[in-house]
C-alpha positions as CSV (number, residue, x, y, z in Angstrom):
1,M,-84.7,-98.4,-141.8
2,V,-83.0,-101.5,-140.5
3,S,-83.6,-104.6,-141.9
4,S,-83.8,-107.6,-139.0
5,N,-81.6,-109.6,-140.0
6,A,-78.7,-107.0,-140.2
7,K,-75.6,-108.4,-138.4
8,E,-73.7,-105.0,-137.5
9,V,-75.8,-101.2,-137.7
10,F,-73.4,-98.3,-138.8
11,I,-74.0,-95.3,-137.1
12,Q,-71.7,-92.4,-139.0
13,G,-70.6,-89.1,-137.9
14,V,-72.0,-87.6,-140.9
15,T,-75.6,-85.9,-141.2
16,R,-77.6,-86.8,-144.1
17,D,-76.8,-83.5,-145.6
18,G,-73.1,-84.2,-145.3
19,R,-72.0,-81.9,-142.9
20,T,-69.3,-83.6,-139.6
21,F,-71.4,-84.4,-136.8
22,R,-70.7,-82.4,-134.1
23,P,-69.2,-83.1,-130.5
24,S,-66.1,-84.6,-132.2
25,D,-66.4,-87.1,-129.3
26,W,-69.9,-88.1,-130.1
27,A,-68.7,-91.2,-130.6
28,E,-67.0,-92.1,-127.3
29,R,-70.1,-90.6,-125.5
30,L,-72.5,-92.6,-127.1
31,A,-70.4,-96.2,-126.5
32,G,-70.1,-94.9,-123.6
33,V,-73.7,-95.0,-121.7
34,M,-74.4,-97.7,-124.2
35,S,-70.9,-99.3,-122.3
36,S,-73.2,-101.2,-119.1
37,F,-74.7,-103.2,-122.2
38,R,-73.3,-106.6,-122.8
39,P,-72.7,-110.1,-122.4
40,G,-73.3,-111.6,-119.7
41,G,-75.2,-107.7,-117.6
42,A,-73.4,-105.2,-116.5
43,Q,-70.8,-106.6,-114.2
44,P,-68.4,-104.1,-111.4
45,G,-66.2,-102.4,-113.3
46,S,-68.3,-102.5,-116.6
47,H,-68.7,-99.0,-116.9
48,L,-64.9,-99.1,-117.6
49,S,-64.9,-100.3,-121.2
50,Y,-66.8,-100.2,-124.5
51,S,-69.6,-102.7,-124.9
52,P,-69.0,-105.5,-127.7
53,W,-72.3,-104.9,-128.9
54,C,-71.4,-100.5,-129.1
55,V,-67.8,-100.1,-130.0
56,P,-66.7,-96.0,-131.3
57,T,-64.1,-96.7,-133.9
58,V,-62.7,-94.5,-137.6
59,I,-63.3,-95.9,-140.7
60,N,-62.3,-94.0,-143.5
61,G,-61.7,-90.9,-141.6
62,I,-65.0,-90.7,-140.3
63,K,-66.3,-91.2,-137.0
64,C,-68.8,-94.2,-136.4
65,V,-70.0,-96.2,-134.4
66,I,-70.4,-100.2,-134.9
67,V,-73.9,-101.0,-133.1
68,H,-74.2,-105.4,-133.3
69,S,-77.6,-107.2,-133.3
70,D,-77.1,-109.1,-130.3
71,L,-77.9,-105.8,-128.3
72,R,-81.7,-105.5,-130.2
73,S,-82.3,-109.4,-129.2
74,H,-81.1,-109.0,-125.1
75,E,-81.8,-105.0,-124.8
76,P,-84.4,-104.0,-127.4
77,M,-84.8,-100.7,-125.3
78,A,-81.5,-99.8,-125.7
79,W,-81.4,-100.9,-129.7
80,D,-83.7,-98.6,-129.8
81,F,-82.3,-95.6,-128.1
82,V,-79.3,-96.0,-130.6
83,L,-81.1,-95.9,-133.7
84,N,-83.0,-93.2,-132.4
85,F,-80.0,-90.7,-131.1
86,A,-79.4,-91.8,-135.1
87,K,-82.3,-90.1,-136.4
88,D,-83.0,-87.8,-133.9
89,N,-79.3,-85.9,-135.3
90,D,-80.2,-86.9,-138.3
91,L,-76.7,-89.1,-138.7
92,Q,-76.0,-91.8,-142.0
93,V,-76.9,-95.3,-140.5
94,G,-75.6,-98.1,-142.6
95,E,-76.1,-102.2,-142.4
96,A,-73.2,-104.1,-142.8
97,C,-70.7,-107.1,-141.6
98,L,-67.0,-106.0,-140.2
99,L,-64.6,-108.7,-141.8
100,P,-61.4,-109.8,-140.4
101,E,-58.3,-108.3,-141.0
102,R,-56.6,-111.0,-143.7
103,D,-53.0,-111.7,-142.9
104,K,-50.8,-109.9,-145.8
């Protein structure tokens, strides 16, 4: 279960028993479905980019989707859809806050 004070939820492309989730483009597909849920709502052409509230990425070689908590307050049904996707597919979910990269 995701706590109500989490800023970002990381859905990992690994099942709870350690198997890699398939298909390999699942993160891009999920983020693509969520592309219209964004600050200011859907705009013409918004389907051509990912929503800042639901972004696919790779962390330590594992495909993930980072879901920002702003999605929950603006579109509760979309938030439920994403979390239910993770639950239905037995994916690992973690809470965290992505930190900006430091200059070296």
